[in-house]
OpenMM code with the backbone's topology and positions (N, CA, C; nanometers):
from openmm import Vec3, app, unit

residues = "MET GLU GLU THR PHE GLY LYS LYS GLU LYS LEU LYS SER LYS LYS LEU ILE GLU GLN LEU PHE GLN GLU GLY LYS SER VAL LYS ASN PHE PRO LEU ARG LEU ILE TYR ILE LYS LEU PRO GLU GLY ARG LYS VAL GLN PHE GLN THR GLY VAL SER VAL PRO LYS ARG ILE ILE LYS THR ALA VAL GLN ARG ASN ARG ILE LYS ARG LEU MET ARG GLU VAL TYR ARG LYS ASN LYS TYR LEU VAL SER SER THR ILE SER SER PRO TYR ALA PHE MET PHE ILE TYR THR SER PRO LYS GLU LEU ARG TYR ASP GLU LEU PHE VAL LYS MET GLU LYS LEU LEU GLU LYS PHE LYS GLU LYS GLU LYS TRP GLU ILE GLN GLN LYS LYS".split()
positions = [
    Vec3(9.6456, -14.2040, -2.0801),
    Vec3(9.7789, -14.2614, -2.0691),
    Vec3(9.8680, -14.1623, -1.9932),
    Vec3(9.9134, -14.2053, -1.8785),
    Vec3(9.9944, -14.1188, -1.7939),
    Vec3(10.1429, -14.1517, -1.8126),
    Vec3(10.2193, -14.0545, -1.8593),
    Vec3(10.3622, -14.0753, -1.8839),
    Vec3(10.4454, -14.0068, -1.7763),
    Vec3(10.4301, -14.0535, -1.6538),
    Vec3(10.5085, -13.9955, -1.5460),
    Vec3(10.5984, -14.1028, -1.4863),
    Vec3(10.6985, -14.0587, -1.4159),
    Vec3(10.7864, -14.1498, -1.3431),
    Vec3(10.8220, -14.0788, -1.2125),
    Vec3(10.7241, -14.0759, -1.1226),
    Vec3(10.7379, -14.0013, -0.9991),
    Vec3(10.8202, -14.0721, -0.8935),
    Vec3(10.8349, -14.0042, -0.7826),
    Vec3(10.9168, -14.0536, -0.6722),
    Vec3(10.8658, -14.1869, -0.6171),
    Vec3(10.7330, -14.2023, -0.6100),
    Vec3(10.6751, -14.3245, -0.5549),
    Vec3(10.6963, -14.4455, -0.6458),
    Vec3(10.7200, -14.4215, -0.7738),
    Vec3(10.7402, -14.5300, -0.8691),
    Vec3(10.8847, -14.5795, -0.8733),
    Vec3(10.9751, -14.5099, -0.8068),
    Vec3(11.1164, -14.5490, -0.8094),
    Vec3(11.1438, -14.6562, -0.7059),
    Vec3(11.2235, -14.7516, -0.7437),
    Vec3(11.2588, -14.8633, -0.6574),
    Vec3(11.3765, -14.8220, -0.5698),
    Vec3(11.3519, -14.8101, -0.4390),
    Vec3(11.4562, -14.7626, -0.3481),
    Vec3(11.4796, -14.8554, -0.2297),
    Vec3(11.3852, -14.9414, -0.1993),
    Vec3(11.3943, -15.0282, -0.0831),
    Vec3(11.5053, -15.1322, -0.1005),
    Vec3(11.6027, -15.1316, -0.0098),
    Vec3(11.7136, -15.2267, -0.0178),
    Vec3(11.6636, -15.3703, -0.0028),
    Vec3(11.5645, -15.3899, 0.0847),
    Vec3(11.5082, -15.5236, 0.1042),
    Vec3(11.4420, -15.5736, -0.0232),
    Vec3(11.3678, -15.4867, -0.0870),
    Vec3(11.2977, -15.5245, -0.2098),
    Vec3(11.3962, -15.5503, -0.3237),
    Vec3(11.5007, -15.4705, -0.3327),
    Vec3(11.6028, -15.4904, -0.4367),
    Vec3(11.6741, -15.6236, -0.4135),
    Vec3(11.7067, -15.6529, -0.2890),
    Vec3(11.7711, -15.7799, -0.2558),
    Vec3(11.6803, -15.8978, -0.2914),
    Vec3(11.5537, -15.8866, -0.2560),
    Vec3(11.4560, -15.9909, -0.2869),
    Vec3(11.4415, -16.0073, -0.4387),
    Vec3(11.4456, -15.8975, -0.5096),
    Vec3(11.4345, -15.8984, -0.6549),
    Vec3(11.5468, -15.9804, -0.7179),
    Vec3(11.6701, -15.9604, -0.6708),
    Vec3(11.7832, -16.0328, -0.7273),
    Vec3(11.7876, -16.1785, -0.6816),
    Vec3(11.7315, -16.2098, -0.5657),
    Vec3(11.7316, -16.3475, -0.5180),
    Vec3(11.6195, -16.4302, -0.5793),
    Vec3(11.4994, -16.3743, -0.5871),
    Vec3(11.3829, -16.4519, -0.6275),
    Vec3(11.3259, -16.4120, -0.7628),
    Vec3(11.3746, -16.3041, -0.8207),
    Vec3(11.3138, -16.2490, -0.9413),
    Vec3(11.3346, -16.3331, -1.0652),
    Vec3(11.2439, -16.3146, -1.1591),
    Vec3(11.2527, -16.3779, -1.2910),
    Vec3(11.3106, -16.2753, -1.3864),
    Vec3(11.3574, -16.3223, -1.5013),
    Vec3(11.4249, -16.2299, -1.5904),
    Vec3(11.3836, -16.2491, -1.7356),
    Vec3(11.3899, -16.1388, -1.8107),
    Vec3(11.3639, -16.1358, -1.9538),
    Vec3(11.4757, -16.0532, -2.0156),
    Vec3(11.5257, -16.0975, -2.1325),
    Vec3(11.6371, -16.0267, -2.1957),
    Vec3(11.6019, -15.9832, -2.3367),
    Vec3(11.6529, -15.8692, -2.3747),
    Vec3(11.6535, -15.8214, -2.5126),
    Vec3(11.7774, -15.7329, -2.5233),
    Vec3(11.8850, -15.7893, -2.5763),
    Vec3(12.0140, -15.7222, -2.5766),
    Vec3(12.0009, -15.5782, -2.6225),
    Vec3(12.0553, -15.4827, -2.5526),
    Vec3(12.1449, -15.4848, -2.4381),
    Vec3(12.0730, -15.4668, -2.3041),
    Vec3(11.9428, -15.4907, -2.2998),
    Vec3(11.8683, -15.4712, -2.1753),
    Vec3(11.8277, -15.6042, -2.1146),
    Vec3(11.8244, -15.6065, -1.9834),
    Vec3(11.7771, -15.7221, -1.9090),
    Vec3(11.6798, -15.6707, -1.8036),
    Vec3(11.5659, -15.7353, -1.7940),
    Vec3(11.4642, -15.6966, -1.6970),
    Vec3(11.4520, -15.8070, -1.5942),
    Vec3(11.4719, -15.7711, -1.4673),
    Vec3(11.4481, -15.8625, -1.3569),
    Vec3(11.3235, -15.8110, -1.2871),
    Vec3(11.2286, -15.9006, -1.2646),
    Vec3(11.1023, -15.8560, -1.2064),
    Vec3(11.0513, -15.9554, -1.1035),
    Vec3(10.9669, -15.9056, -1.0163),
    Vec3(10.9027, -15.9881, -0.9145),
    Vec3(10.7638, -15.9309, -0.8901),
    Vec3(10.6697, -16.0195, -0.8704),
    Vec3(10.5332, -15.9769, -0.8419),
    Vec3(10.5246, -15.9361, -0.6959),
    Vec3(10.4617, -15.8222, -0.6703),
    Vec3(10.4482, -15.7707, -0.5340),
    Vec3(10.3104, -15.8061, -0.4786),
    Vec3(10.2962, -15.8065, -0.3466),
    Vec3(10.1640, -15.8328, -0.2891),
    Vec3(10.0634, -15.7247, -0.3281),
    Vec3(9.9380, -15.7645, -0.3380),
    Vec3(9.8310, -15.6703, -0.3742),
    Vec3(9.8172, -15.5619, -0.2672),
    Vec3(9.7551, -15.4515, -0.3023),
    Vec3(9.7307, -15.3439, -0.2076),
    Vec3(9.8358, -15.2349, -0.2085),
    Vec3(9.9244, -15.2355, -0.3058),
    Vec3(10.0258, -15.1299, -0.3192),
    Vec3(9.9643, -15.0045, -0.3776),
    Vec3(10.0185, -14.8898, -0.3411),
    Vec3(9.9678, -14.7630, -0.3929),
    Vec3(10.0046, -14.7439, -0.5400),
    Vec3(10.1238, -14.7894, -0.5774),
    Vec3(10.1673, -14.7774, -0.7166),
    Vec3(10.1726, -14.9151, -0.7802),
    Vec3(10.1481, -14.9189, -0.9113),
    Vec3(10.1439, -15.0459, -0.9821),
    Vec3(10.2834, -15.1020, -1.0068),
    Vec3(10.3780, -15.0161, -1.0427),
    Vec3(10.5143, -15.0611, -1.0718),
    Vec3(10.6150, -14.9779, -0.9945),
    Vec3(10.7149, -15.0460, -0.9391),
    Vec3(10.8301, -14.9779, -0.8815),
    Vec3(10.9488, -15.0189, -0.9662),
    Vec3(11.0221, -14.9203, -1.0159),
    Vec3(11.1226, -14.9468, -1.1171),
    Vec3(11.2569, -14.8864, -1.0801),
    Vec3(11.3628, -14.9622, -1.1089),
    Vec3(11.4990, -14.9146, -1.0921),
    Vec3(11.5785, -14.9425, -1.2182),
    Vec3(11.6854, -14.8668, -1.2387),
    Vec3(11.7741, -14.8891, -1.3534),
    Vec3(11.9165, -14.9039, -1.3017),
    Vec3(11.9936, -14.9858, -1.3738),
    Vec3(12.1307, -15.0103, -1.3315),
    Vec3(12.2213, -15.0234, -1.4536),
    Vec3(12.3394, -14.9624, -1.4433),
    Vec3(12.4423, -14.9767, -1.5451),
    Vec3(12.5691, -15.0177, -1.4704),
    Vec3(12.6132, -15.1430, -1.4851),
    Vec3(12.7287, -15.1914, -1.4090),
    Vec3(12.8583, -15.1159, -1.4400),
    Vec3(12.9330, -15.0924, -1.3356),
    Vec3(13.0596, -15.0198, -1.3455),
    Vec3(13.1637, -15.0995, -1.4248),
    Vec3(13.1562, -15.2302, -1.4181),
    Vec3(13.2556, -15.3109, -1.4892),
    Vec3(13.2319, -15.3102, -1.6409),
    Vec3(13.1114, -15.2713, -1.6837),
    Vec3(13.0815, -15.2667, -1.8269),
    Vec3(13.1049, -15.1264, -1.8839),
    Vec3(13.0514, -15.0248, -1.8153),
    Vec3(13.0704, -14.8844, -1.8566),
    Vec3(13.1580, -14.8188, -1.7507),
    Vec3(13.2789, -14.7836, -1.7885),
    Vec3(13.3790, -14.7389, -1.6916),
    Vec3(13.3551, -14.5987, -1.6354),
    Vec3(13.3148, -14.5036, -1.7181),
    Vec3(13.3063, -14.3664, -1.6680),
    Vec3(13.1672, -14.3353, -1.6122),
    Vec3(13.1648, -14.2606, -1.5050),
    Vec3(13.0392, -14.2239, -1.4393),
    Vec3(12.9521, -14.1380, -1.5305),
    Vec3(13.0135, -14.0558, -1.6129),
    Vec3(12.9384, -13.9688, -1.7037),
    Vec3(12.8559, -14.0536, -1.8005),
    Vec3(12.9180, -14.1554, -1.8579),
    Vec3(12.8467, -14.2437, -1.9509),
    Vec3(12.7385, -14.3246, -1.8794),
    Vec3(12.7712, -14.3764, -1.7607),
    Vec3(12.6721, -14.4543, -1.6846),
    Vec3(12.5501, -14.3698, -1.6526),
    Vec3(12.5718, -14.2475, -1.6078),
    Vec3(12.4602, -14.1598, -1.5728),
    Vec3(12.3764, -14.1242, -1.6948),
    Vec3(12.4405, -14.1030, -1.8081),
    Vec3(12.3671, -14.0724, -1.9309),
    Vec3(12.2805, -14.1910, -1.9722),
    Vec3(12.3351, -14.3101, -1.9674),
    Vec3(12.2591, -14.4297, -2.0044),
    Vec3(12.1413, -14.4495, -1.9097),
    Vec3(12.1643, -14.4297, -1.7801),
    Vec3(12.0547, -14.4438, -1.6830),
    Vec3(11.9446, -14.3419, -1.7098),
    Vec3(11.9831, -14.2198, -1.7412),
    Vec3(11.8862, -14.1155, -1.7721),
    Vec3(11.8034, -14.1532, -1.8954),
    Vec3(11.8715, -14.2041, -1.9983),
    Vec3(11.8018, -14.2472, -2.1190),
    Vec3(11.7077, -14.3645, -2.0897),
    Vec3(11.7540, -14.4600, -2.0085),
    Vec3(11.6714, -14.5763, -1.9755),
    Vec3(11.5452, -14.5346, -1.9001),
    Vec3(11.5585, -14.4426, -1.8064),
    Vec3(11.4404, -14.3953, -1.7327),
    Vec3(11.3419, -14.3258, -1.8256),
    Vec3(11.3933, -14.2456, -1.9167),
    Vec3(11.3066, -14.1749, -2.0113),
    Vec3(11.2365, -14.2728, -2.1062),
    Vec3(11.3091, -14.3691, -2.1568),
    Vec3(11.2510, -14.4677, -2.2478),
    Vec3(11.1464, -14.5517, -2.1747),
    Vec3(11.1724, -14.5885, -2.0508),
    Vec3(11.0729, -14.6626, -1.9724),
    Vec3(10.9482, -14.5764, -1.9507),
    Vec3(10.9683, -14.4519, -1.9169),
    Vec3(10.8563, -14.3603, -1.8925),
    Vec3(10.7656, -14.3507, -2.0160),
    Vec3(10.8264, -14.3445, -2.1333),
    Vec3(10.7496, -14.3350, -2.2576),
    Vec3(10.6798, -14.4666, -2.2929),
    Vec3(10.7362, -14.5798, -2.2532),
    Vec3(10.6812, -14.7110, -2.2899),
    Vec3(10.6046, -14.7793, -2.1778),
    Vec3(10.5895, -14.7145, -2.0663),
    Vec3(10.5240, -14.7742, -1.9503),
    Vec3(10.3811, -14.8183, -1.9805),
    Vec3(10.3159, -14.7489, -2.0712),
    Vec3(10.1769, -14.7810, -2.1047),
    Vec3(10.1622, -14.9241, -2.1584),
    Vec3(10.2677, -14.9804, -2.2176),
    Vec3(10.2607, -15.1156, -2.2734),
    Vec3(10.2248, -15.2190, -2.1672),
    Vec3(10.2776, -15.2036, -2.0472),
    Vec3(10.2485, -15.2996, -1.9413),
    Vec3(10.1378, -15.2520, -1.8488),
    Vec3(10.1278, -15.1227, -1.8256),
    Vec3(10.0279, -15.0740, -1.7308),
    Vec3(9.8858, -15.0885, -1.7844),
    Vec3(9.8702, -15.0918, -1.9160),
    Vec3(9.7364, -15.1050, -1.9732),
    Vec3(9.6843, -15.2485, -1.9680),
    Vec3(9.7736, -15.3474, -1.9624),
    Vec3(9.7298, -15.4872, -1.9679),
    Vec3(9.7485, -15.5637, -1.8370),
    Vec3(9.8416, -15.5216, -1.7537),
    Vec3(9.8717, -15.5960, -1.6307),
    Vec3(9.8233, -15.5159, -1.5112),
    Vec3(9.7438, -15.5804, -1.4273),
    Vec3(9.6843, -15.5083, -1.3145),
    Vec3(9.7576, -15.5330, -1.1824),
    Vec3(9.8368, -15.6381, -1.1740),
    Vec3(9.9088, -15.6695, -1.0506),
    Vec3(10.0290, -15.5776, -1.0332),
    Vec3(10.0674, -15.5487, -0.9086),
    Vec3(10.1874, -15.4667, -0.8869),
    Vec3(10.3165, -15.5484, -0.9052),
    Vec3(10.4165, -15.4859, -0.9628),
    Vec3(10.5459, -15.5499, -0.9888),
    Vec3(10.6593, -15.4572, -0.9495),
    Vec3(10.7738, -15.5181, -0.9212),
    Vec3(10.8989, -15.4445, -0.9043),
    Vec3(10.9869, -15.4803, -1.0233),
    Vec3(11.0430, -15.3798, -1.0891),
    Vec3(11.1279, -15.3983, -1.2062),
    Vec3(11.2680, -15.3466, -1.1781),
    Vec3(11.3671, -15.4143, -1.2367),
    Vec3(11.5038, -15.3624, -1.2393),
    Vec3(11.5547, -15.3822, -1.3818),
    Vec3(11.5839, -15.2715, -1.4491),
    Vec3(11.6393, -15.2762, -1.5828),
    Vec3(11.7911, -15.2664, -1.5721),
    Vec3(11.8606, -15.3595, -1.6367),
    Vec3(12.0069, -15.3616, -1.6329),
    Vec3(12.0595, -15.3503, -1.7755),
    Vec3(12.1532, -15.2607, -1.7942),
    Vec3(12.2157, -15.2381, -1.9244),
    Vec3(12.3370, -15.3285, -1.9339),
    Vec3(12.3493, -15.4072, -2.0422),
    Vec3(12.4539, -15.5102, -2.0468),
    Vec3(12.5537, -15.4964, -2.1617),
    Vec3(12.5584, -15.3840, -2.2291),
    Vec3(12.6487, -15.3687, -2.3424),
    Vec3(12.7554, -15.2635, -2.3146),
    Vec3(12.8787, -15.2865, -2.3594),
    Vec3(12.9825, -15.1838, -2.3418),
    Vec3(12.9656, -15.0656, -2.4382),
    Vec3(12.8793, -15.0821, -2.5379),
    Vec3(12.8547, -14.9758, -2.6361),
    Vec3(12.7310, -14.8957, -2.5952),
    Vec3(12.7411, -14.7644, -2.6028),
    Vec3(12.6286, -14.6774, -2.5672),
    Vec3(12.5346, -14.6639, -2.6866),
    Vec3(12.4069, -14.6926, -2.6649),
    Vec3(12.3074, -14.6820, -2.7711),
    Vec3(12.2459, -14.5422, -2.7755),
    Vec3(12.1956, -14.5066, -2.8937),
    Vec3(12.1232, -14.3815, -2.9081),
    Vec3(11.9825, -14.3987, -2.8522),
    Vec3(11.9147, -14.2871, -2.8299),
    Vec3(11.7808, -14.2879, -2.7720),
    Vec3(11.6834, -14.3724, -2.8538),
    Vec3(11.6808, -14.3524, -2.9854),
    Vec3(11.5847, -14.4232, -3.0691),
    Vec3(11.6092, -14.5740, -3.0700),
    Vec3(11.7355, -14.6164, -3.0673),
    Vec3(11.7668, -14.7599, -3.0612),
    Vec3(11.7226, -14.8189, -2.9269),
    Vec3(11.7503, -14.7460, -2.8197),
    Vec3(11.7120, -14.7906, -2.6858),
    Vec3(11.5596, -14.7967, -2.6723),
    Vec3(11.4904, -14.7044, -2.7356),
    Vec3(11.3442, -14.7003, -2.7334),
    Vec3(11.2857, -14.8291, -2.7916),
    Vec3(11.3367, -14.8709, -2.9066),
    Vec3(11.2894, -14.9930, -2.9730),
    Vec3(11.3211, -15.1157, -2.8880),
    Vec3(11.4402, -15.1201, -2.8303),
    Vec3(11.4798, -15.2336, -2.7466),
    Vec3(11.3907, -15.2449, -2.6228),
    Vec3(11.3579, -15.1315, -2.5617),
    Vec3(11.2725, -15.1315, -2.4434),
    Vec3(11.1311, -15.1783, -2.4792),
    Vec3(11.0798, -15.1349, -2.5942),
    Vec3(10.9475, -15.1804, -2.6389),
    Vec3(10.9441, -15.3316, -2.6509),
    Vec3(11.0449, -15.3873, -2.7161),
    Vec3(11.0500, -15.5329, -2.7356),
    Vec3(11.0635, -15.6058, -2.6022),
    Vec3(11.1425, -15.5503, -2.5125),
    Vec3(11.1624, -15.6119, -2.3812),
    Vec3(11.0313, -15.6145, -2.3021),
    Vec3(10.9589, -15.5045, -2.3022),
    Vec3(10.8319, -15.4984, -2.2287),
    Vec3(10.7271, -15.5893, -2.2929),
    Vec3(10.7319, -15.6038, -2.4252),
    Vec3(10.6413, -15.6976, -2.4927),
    Vec3(10.6735, -15.8416, -2.4514),
    Vec3(10.8024, -15.8744, -2.4437),
    Vec3(10.8432, -16.0085, -2.3989),
    Vec3(10.7949, -16.0349, -2.2563),
    Vec3(10.8106, -15.9350, -2.1699),
    Vec3(10.7647, -15.9482, -2.0316),
    Vec3(10.6152, -15.9755, -2.0276),
    Vec3(10.5399, -15.8982, -2.1060),
    Vec3(10.3948, -15.9119, -2.1094),
    Vec3(10.3549, -16.0525, -2.1553),
    Vec3(10.4198, -16.1022, -2.2603),
    Vec3(10.3892, -16.2360, -2.3114),
    Vec3(10.4242, -16.3438, -2.2091),
    Vec3(10.5376, -16.3287, -2.1433),
    Vec3(10.5796, -16.4279, -2.0436),
    Vec3(10.4823, -16.4319, -1.9262),
    Vec3(10.4378, -16.3160, -1.8815),
    Vec3(10.3438, -16.3110, -1.7690),
    Vec3(10.2072, -16.3675, -1.8075),
    Vec3(10.1609, -16.3382, -1.9280),
    Vec3(10.0339, -16.3949, -1.9736),
    Vec3(10.0432, -16.5468, -1.9781),
    Vec3(10.1562, -16.5977, -2.0276),
    Vec3(10.1769, -16.7418, -2.0379),
    Vec3(10.1785, -16.8055, -1.8987),
    Vec3(10.2477, -16.7429, -1.8034),
    Vec3(10.2547, -16.7972, -1.6673),
    Vec3(10.1190, -16.7953, -1.5980),
    Vec3(10.0402, -16.6914, -1.6231),
    Vec3(9.9059, -16.6835, -1.5644),
    Vec3(9.8179, -16.7953, -1.6222),
    Vec3(9.8305, -16.8219, -1.7523),
    Vec3(9.7542, -16.9287, -1.8143),
    Vec3(9.7963, -17.0653, -1.7616),
    Vec3(9.9241, -17.0839, -1.7323),
    Vec3(9.9731, -17.2115, -1.6800),
    Vec3(9.9200, -17.2400, -1.5407),
    Vec3(9.8969, -17.1350, -1.4624),
    Vec3(9.8479, -17.1526, -1.3258),
    Vec3(9.7009, -17.1928, -1.3226),
    Vec3(9.6265, -17.1605, -1.4281),
    Vec3(9.4829, -17.1903, -1.4312),
    Vec3(9.4524, -17.3337, -1.4600),
] * unit.nanometer
topology = app.Topology()
chain = topology.addChain("A")
for resn in residues:
    res = topology.addResidue(resn, chain)
    for name in ("N", "CA", "C"):
        topology.addAtom(name, app.Element.getBySymbol(name[0]), res)
């Protein structure tokens, strides 16, 4: 189980981010929202991930940066939940939607549940296509 979140795993492409918001599907577990899109096969990395904390919800940059840092760490620790079962490459965008700042342990549990929901939704969609 590799718990890294390297440079290649970060979502930076403006085109891909735009495509993610236009065509992506979403899963929610308050205060987190995951927008995702399946990428074409042949990518070097399995998941490309970005985090976002809207300025209109969290006013100060210090708080936004802290929440983003916590979200990246919690994702890094829970990445094994999806990487062990899903083989296709995906682009993820995690969005924080609460005006209240959560502690690390609360955010950890929320991220676990969110990734489990994503996994169940993708399994269901794959079964529907068959």
